[in-house]
C-alpha positions in Angstrom: 108.6 154.0 -52.6 108.9 156.3 -55.5 109.1 155.7 -59.2 112.5 157.0 -59.4 113.6 155.3 -56.1 112.3 152.1 -57.7 114.4 152.5 -61.1 117.2 153.3 -59.0 117.0 149.8 -56.8 116.6 148.0 -60.0 119.5 149.4 -61.8 122.0 149.0 -58.6 120.4 145.3 -58.3 121.6 144.8 -61.9 124.9 145.8 -61.4 125.5 143.8 -58.3 123.1 140.8 -58.6 124.2 139.8 -62.3 126.9 137.4 -61.3 126.5 135.4 -64.4 128.6 138.5 -65.7 131.7 138.0 -63.9 133.2 141.6 -65.7 130.1 144.2 -66.1 130.2 147.8 -66.1 127.0 150.5 -65.5 127.1 154.0 -67.6 124.8 156.6 -67.1 124.3 159.5 -69.2 126.0 162.7 -68.3 123.6 164.9 -70.3 120.6 166.4 -68.1 117.6 165.2 -69.0 118.8 161.8 -69.7 118.1 158.5 -67.4 118.7 155.4 -69.2 121.7 153.5 -67.5 123.2 150.9 -69.6 124.6 147.6 -67.8 126.6 145.5 -69.8 129.1 142.8 -68.8 131.2 139.5 -69.9 130.3 136.0 -69.0 133.2 133.8 -68.0 133.3 132.4 -71.8 133.6 135.8 -73.3 129.4 135.8 -74.0 128.5 139.7 -74.0 125.3 140.9 -72.4 123.7 144.5 -72.3 121.1 146.3 -70.5 119.6 149.4 -71.6 117.5 150.3 -68.8 114.3 148.3 -68.7 114.0 148.9 -71.9 115.9 146.4 -74.0 118.6 143.7 -73.3 120.7 142.0 -75.9 122.2 138.3 -75.2 125.3 137.0 -77.2 127.0 134.0 -77.2 130.6 133.4 -76.8 130.8 133.7 -80.9 129.1 137.5 -80.7 126.3 136.0 -82.0 122.7 137.1 -80.7 121.0 134.5 -78.6 118.6 136.1 -76.8 116.7 139.5 -76.8 114.0 141.9 -74.7 112.9 144.9 -76.6 109.3 146.4 -77.1 107.9 144.3 -74.6 108.4 141.2 -76.3 111.3 138.1 -75.5 113.2 137.3 -78.4 115.4 133.6 -78.8 117.0 132.0 -81.1 116.1 128.9 -82.8 118.1 127.5 -85.7 119.6 130.7 -87.0 116.0 132.6 -87.1 114.4 135.4 -84.7 111.3 134.2 -82.6 109.5 136.7 -80.2 107.4 135.3 -77.5 104.4 137.3 -76.2 103.4 136.4 -72.6 99.7 136.9 -72.9 98.1 136.6 -69.1 94.5 134.9 -69.2 93.4 134.8 -65.4 95.7 132.7 -63.6 97.3 131.0 -66.6 100.3 132.7 -68.3 100.8 131.6 -72.1 103.7 132.7 -74.5 103.0 133.4 -77.9 105.2 131.8 -80.4 105.8 133.8 -83.2 108.8 132.9 -86.1 110.2 136.6 -87.4 109.5 136.6 -91.1 112.7 138.1 -93.0 111.9 141.9 -93.1 110.9 141.8 -89.1 114.1 140.3 -88.5 116.0 142.7 -90.7 114.3 146.0 -89.1 114.3 144.4 -85.6 118.7 143.6 -86.1 119.0 147.1 -87.9 117.3 148.5 -84.4 119.4 146.7 -82.8 122.8 147.9 -84.5 121.7 151.5 -84.1 121.6 151.3 -80.5 124.9 149.4 -79.9 126.3 152.3 -82.5 124.7 154.8 -80.7 126.4 153.4 -77.4 129.8 153.1 -78.7 129.3 157.0 -80.1 128.4 158.1 -76.6 131.1 156.2 -74.9 133.9 157.3 -77.1 132.2 161.4 -76.5 132.4 160.5 -72.8 128.4 161.3 -73.0 128.5 158.4 -70.3 129.9 158.2 -67.0 130.8 155.1 -65.1 128.7 154.8 -62.3 130.3 151.3 -61.3 132.3 148.1 -62.2 132.7 144.6 -61.0 135.8 143.9 -60.3 137.2 147.3 -59.6 140.0 146.9 -60.7 139.1 145.7 -65.2 139.0 148.1 -67.4 135.5 146.8 -68.6 134.6 149.6 -70.8 137.6 148.8 -72.8 136.8 145.6 -73.3 133.4 146.3 -74.3 134.1 149.0 -76.3 136.4 146.7 -78.2 133.7 144.2 -78.6 131.4 146.1 -79.7 133.8 147.9 -82.7 133.3 144.1 -84.2 129.8 143.7 -84.4 128.8 145.4 -87.8 127.1 142.3 -89.1 125.3 140.3 -86.3 124.6 136.9 -86.7 121.7 135.0 -85.2 123.0 132.1 -83.2 121.4 128.2 -83.8 119.8 128.2 -80.0 119.2 131.0 -77.2 122.0 129.2 -74.7 124.9 130.8 -73.7 127.6 128.5 -75.2 
């Protein structure tokens, strides 16, 4: 399978298989030359997740606090209101997680980059440079719900724990 076909398959699988997100939508760039799809959706309790292709993902709890993320090849999780990065280190047949509590400036840079991506997503939606590929359920305006949620996240707090609730 070619790289492009595999990427398309992964995106289709995310929209279809992200069943924890009871409302979800996939958007694709309408600009020529750009291929990063975005999948975003909500759990039944209102917690939101946003996937930027295979590059980054941000998961929030029902209070809008960041609880987990994936970016730059690292996993991030909330612990006691702080972000901790987890790097997978493979040694032979073992996988270890290198645990690092982020310093204030590292956390601030991470959050600033995340907010920049979220604002860019809102801008692109409002300028209609993203097209809907699919949504579940088809009779719910998931995009308006997501844009309403995103318009209120100017200052994201870190959750107490990485759990959805």
